[in-house]
N, C-alpha and C positions, 0 to 999 in steps of 0.2 A: 655865500657860505653853503647854500643848498647845493649849488653846482659843484663846488669842491668836493662835498660829501658824496655825490653821485659819481663823480669821476674815480674817487678812491674805492668806492664800492665796486664799480665796474672793473677796476684794476685788480681788486682782491678776488673777485669771482673769476676773472680770467686766469689769475695766477693759480687759483685752487683747481680750475679745470685742467690747466696744463699739468698741475701735480698729480691729479687723478689719471690723467692720460698716461703720464710717465710711469706711475705705479702699475697701472694695468699692464703696460708693456713689460715692465721688469718681472712681474708675476708670470706672465704668459711666456716669456722668452728666456729668462735666466734659468739655467739648469741646477746651479748649486744653491741650496738652501741659505747658507751663510751670506752668499752674494746678494740674493733677493732681500734678505733682512736688512743688510748694509744698506743697499740702495734705496729701499722704501723708507728706512729711517732718515737718510740724509734728504731725500725728496720731501718728505712730509714735514719734517722739523726745521729745515733750512729753506724758507720760502724763497722761491724764484732761483736762488743760487743752486739748490739741490737739483731742480729740474734742468737748469742749464748745464750743469756738470754731467747729469745723466745723458742729456741729448748729445753732448760733445764726446764723451768718453764711455758711456755705458752701452750704446747701441752698436751692435757689430755689423758694419756696413761691409766689411771685407768678405763675410760669408756670401752675400748676394753676388758680388762681383766674381769671386771664385767659382761659384756654381755656374754662372753664365758662361765663363771661359771654358770649363770642363765640359759642358754640353756640346761644345763645338769641336771636340777632339776628332782626329782623323780615324774613321773606322777601318781603314785599310790595314792597320797593324794586325788586328785580330784575324782578319782573313789570311794574311801572310803567315801568321803563327800556326794556324790550322794546317795550311798546305805544307809547311815545313816540319810539322810534328814537334813543336817546341812546347806545347801545353801539356802538362801533366794530366793523364787520364785518371779516372776514379780507381782503376785497378792499380795503377802505379803509385797512387797516394797511399795505399795500404801498405806498401813497402817502405815508405818513408820512415825516418826515426820518429819515435813516439807514436807509432802506428798511424801517422797522418793527423793526430789530434791538433798539433800546433799549426799545421798547414791549414786545417779547417778553421782555426781561430783567426789566423792573419788573413786568410782569404775572405772571411766574413767581415773583418774590421776594414780592410782596404778596398774590397771589391776588385782586386787585381788577381791574376793568375800567377802561379809559380812557373817560372820559365827555365827550361833546361838548356844546356849547350853553351854555358858560359865559362870564360876563363877570368880568374881574379889574381892579381899580383900585388901582394902587400908592399908598400913603399914606406920605408922608415926614414922620417925626417926629410927636410927639404933638400938634403944632399941626394937623396934618391928620387923623391917626388918631382922636384922642379925640373931636373934634366929630362925626365920621362915626359912631362907635360910640355916643355919647350920643344922637345923633339917631335911630339905629336903636332904642335902648332907649325913647326917648320915643314912638316910633311902634308899639311892640310892642302886640299885641292878645291874644296867647295865652300864648307861652312865651318865656323867655330862659334860656339856658344859658351860663355863663361859666366859664372855667377859665384860670388863670394861675399863673405861678411866683411873682411878686412883686406884692403888692397893698398898697402902702404907705398908711399912715394920714397922709396929707398932702393938700395941695390937690387933687391929681389923684384921690386915693383918695376924698376926700369929695364930689367932683363925681359920681363913679360911684355912691357910696352914696345920694345924693340922687335920682339918676335911677332907680335900681333900687327904691328905697322908693316912689317915685311909681308905678312900674309895679305893684308889689305892691298899692298902694291901689287901682289900676284892676282888680284881680283877675287880673292876669297871674301865671302860675306862674314863679317865678324860682328857680334853682338856681346857687349859686356855689361853686366848688372852688378852693382855694388850696393850694399845696404848704406842708407844715408848716415847712420851712426858710425858704421865701419869705415867709411871714407874719411872721417874726422880724426882717426887715430894718429895721422900724420899731418903735418902742416908745412907747406901747402898741400892740399888734397891732390890725389892722383887723378881726379876727373878731368881737370883742365888739360893736363899732360895727354891723357888719352884721346880727348877731342882734337887737341892740336896735332896729334899724330894721324888724324883721319879715322880714328876708331869710334864706331857708334857705341856710345855708353850712356847709361841712365842710372839714377839712384832709386832705391826702393824706399817708399813711404818717407818723404822728407819730414824731418821734425822741425818745429817752430821754435824750440828751446835748445839751442846748441850747448849751452852750459850744463844742462841737465841730460845731455845725450846719453851719457854712460849709463844712466838708469831708465832709459826709455825702453818700452816693451814693444811688442808686435814687430820685431826685427827680423829681417831676412838672414837667418844664421846658417843657411845652406852653403855648402862649398861643393860646386859641381862644375864639370867642363865636358863637353862633347864635341868631337872633331869629326866632320864629314859624316855625322850620324852613325859612326862605326865604333869609335873608341871612346870610352868615358872615363872620367876620373871623379871620385867622390871620397869623402871621409871627414875628417876634422880639421884639415890644415888650411889656414889662411895664406895669403901671399904677403910675407914680410921677412926681412932678413934674419930676424931672430930664430926662425925655423931651421936655418942652416947652422948646425952646431960646428961645422968645420970653418965658419967665418969668425968664430970667437967674438960674438957680439955681446953688448952690455946686458941684454935680457934674453938669454938663450932659452929655447922652448923645445922639448921633445914632442913629437907628434906622429900620426900615422895616417897615411892616405892609401888609396887603392886605384889600380889601373884595371879596367873592365872591358872585355870584348864579349859580344854575344847579344842575344835578344834583349837581355836586361838593360842594355844601354837605351833602349826605347823608354824605359821607365824614368831613367835620368832625364832624357831629353824632354819628356812629357812635363816633368816638373819645371824644367828650365823654360820651356815655351809658355807654360801657364804664368810663371812669374814675370816673364818678359812682357807678355801681353798686358798684364795687370799694370806694370810700371810704365810701359811706353805707348800702349794702345795698338802695337803692331802684332799681327798674328803671323807666325812662322810656320810654314807647311812646305810639303814636298819632299822628294827623295834626297835632296841635298841636305836636309835636316834630319830625315828619318829614313836611313838606308835599309834595304831589305835585310832581314836578319839571317845570320849564318851561324853554324856550330863552330865554336872555338875551344871548348872544354867541357868539363864534367860537372861544373858547379850549377846547382839549381838556385835561382835567385828570384827575389821579388822586391821592388821599390816600395818604401813605406813613407810617403809624404806626410808631414804632420804640421798643423798650424791652427791659429785661432779662426779658421773659417769653416768649411764644411768637413775638414779632416781633423777637428779637435779631439784630443784624447787618444788618437790612434796608437802612438808609440807607447803610451802608458798601458794600454790594453794588451799590446804585443809583449811588453816586459812581464805583465802579469800572467799572460798565457804561458811564456817561456818558463817562468818560475813554477807554474802549476805542474808542468809536464816533466820537470827535470828529475833524473833518477840517480845521478851519481854525483855531479859537481856543477857549480855555477861560478864563474869567474867574472868579476865586474871591474873594469878599469875606467875610471872617469876623474876629471879634474875637480868636479864640483858635486858633492854628495849631499844633497838636501831633498830626498824623496818624500812623498806624502806618506800618510799613514797606511794607505792600502798596500803600497809597494813594501814598506817596512814590515808589515804583517805577513805579506807573501813571502819575504826573504826569511823571516823568523820561522814560519811554518815549514819551509824547505829545510831549514837547519835542524829543527826539532824532529823531522823525518829521518835525519841522519845523512842528508845531503850536505857535501862540502860547499859552503858558501864563502867565498873570499872576495874582498873588496880592496882595490889598490888605489890609493889616493896620494897626491903629492905631499911630502912632508912640509913644504913651504908653499902655501898657496899664494897666487898673484893678487887675490882680493882678500884683505884681512877680515872683513865682515863675514865673508863665506867661511873662512877657516874657523872663526869663533862660533858661528852658528852651527857648524857641522857637529859639534861636540854632542848635541842632544841625539840626533839620529844615529851617530855612531854608538853612543852608549846603548840606545835602544836595541840595535841589532847584535852588539856584543853580549848583551844579557841573555840572549836566547841561543847562543852558540855560533853565530856567524863570526868569521875572522876578518880583521881589518889590518891592513899594512900600509906603511908610509913609505913611499919611494923618494930616494935622495934627489937633490937638485941635479941637473936643471929641471925646471918646472915641467911636469909631464901633462901634456894637453890631450893625450890619447883617450879615444872613447871607443869602448869595446865591451862586448858581453859574449861569453862562451858557455854553452850548456852541453854537458856530457862531452862527447867526442865527435859530435857531428853537426852542430848548429852554431852559427855566429851571427851577431848583430853588429853591423858596421854603420858608420855615418856621422852625423854632426850633433846628435842630441847628447846633452849632459843630463845628469840625474838631479835636476833642480826644477822649480816651478817655471822658471823662464822657458826652458826647453820643452818641458812637458805640458805647458799650458799656454804660454804667451808669445812665443816666437815661431817663425816658420823654419822647420827642419826637414832634413831628408835622410832617411836611413835605408839600409838594405839587409834583409835576411839572407843568409847563405847556408845551404845544406851541401857539406862535402866534408868527408873525413880527412882528406889531405890538407885542405885549406885550413881546417880547424887545428890540425896538428901543427902547421906552421905557426899559427897564432898562439897556440899553446906553448911553443917554444919561447916566443916573445914574452909571454906572461911569466914564465918560469925564470927567464933572465931578469926581469924586473923584480921578482920575489927574492932571487938570490941576493939583491943588493938592498932589500927593504928591512924595515924594522916593524916587528909585530906590535900592534897596540893592545893593551889590556884594559879591562874594566877597572881594575884596582888602581892603575896609573891615572886614569881619568878622574877617579873619585879622590885621589890623594893630592890633587892640584890645590894651590891656595884658594881660599873662598872668595877672594876678589876676582880671581881669574874665572872661577865658575860663575860668579855673578855676571861678569862682563859677558861670557858666552850665553848665559841665559837671557840677557837682554838682547843680545844679537839674534838669538833664536826667534824673537818676536817679529824680526824682519824677514823671515824666511820667504813669505809669500811674494816678496818684492826683490829678492836677491837674484 
């Protein structure tokens, strides 16, 4: 009996020591007070289970790996930029829109320089984006790096497999990275077909719970491709046949992608190489992957990677900075609108200053819980003078932010907790009046078909609907 008592005493002491260690780690490393309180409560009042859950899910191991990879980046790029005069000087920054204040914010947040000499071509829908991407693949001579969230095994996916396989046959080095959750959107997965075609492919952060995959976080939500280190593609578009509206598919999706030439392609490739090294262990370097930069256009750009590693919160800070410097208007196009309180407050302050703040959302969301939960943030911004519009089907997956007439934010991020806190995203800021004018035309076309939401209409809905939306709101941190 004494022996049994001693064993239980030792086990209890060991468990408490583990709990104390986990609590200290949470207090010292978690940034959000609510997160610290939640984890400490779980650890302390759920003996052993809480400590195990924290060890498995609470410790950010991705941060350490991301920092190691980034320390190994090629320094040759910055030397080439200096020689080619692609870097903005302090004098030139003063002549930027917003007197360089936004450039200062984003430079501080990302640690990256604003790069001049870029050409940006907006590509509407898969009917424009896919032919441009496939043509670039067909013309590749040295390297192709492609990263995407969803790569479906359908008509669109098979076109890309065929083009990539032909590139491999030409001795082009090809690397394809797909998020593990994204590859499960079609059955069978595209992964086997890629490998059977001789294409080197990996998945990002495999999940052990396939049935819960839709709700998994820490996903690679970036959509990027770089060919020969010279031409880049990025935006919000996955590889799936629904993005081709001219194919009349069952679930059509409107979307927007971008073709980029110039020094900013390095920022895209930098993110691609970092993700590939993390997933595969292979480091890609050399001029085949990073071509010498050249001038192609007038757009000044900067890549903004964001994720739950050492770049956490970057895109949220950029959004807040852009809202703070806006002087005339802010247009936001997003499929999912679940911003946190800081962004809602910044939007409301901008509107109360007399700035036109417009938000465009799909009238019919592809995720019901998100549509229900959006009612709360929508009512919060409507109450302070922001305007919200619902765009008609097909579902609009476009991600875009325009400020005044000179600045655009493009990329993969949605305005929700997953994109802003939990997933790996890639965005780019663009300074160029002509480009913003093109994108403004696109926004106005969407507005012409949209219906404006009103606060009175939201409040007049049946109470059961409002109760449903209120309950859905509780799930915002996980949607």
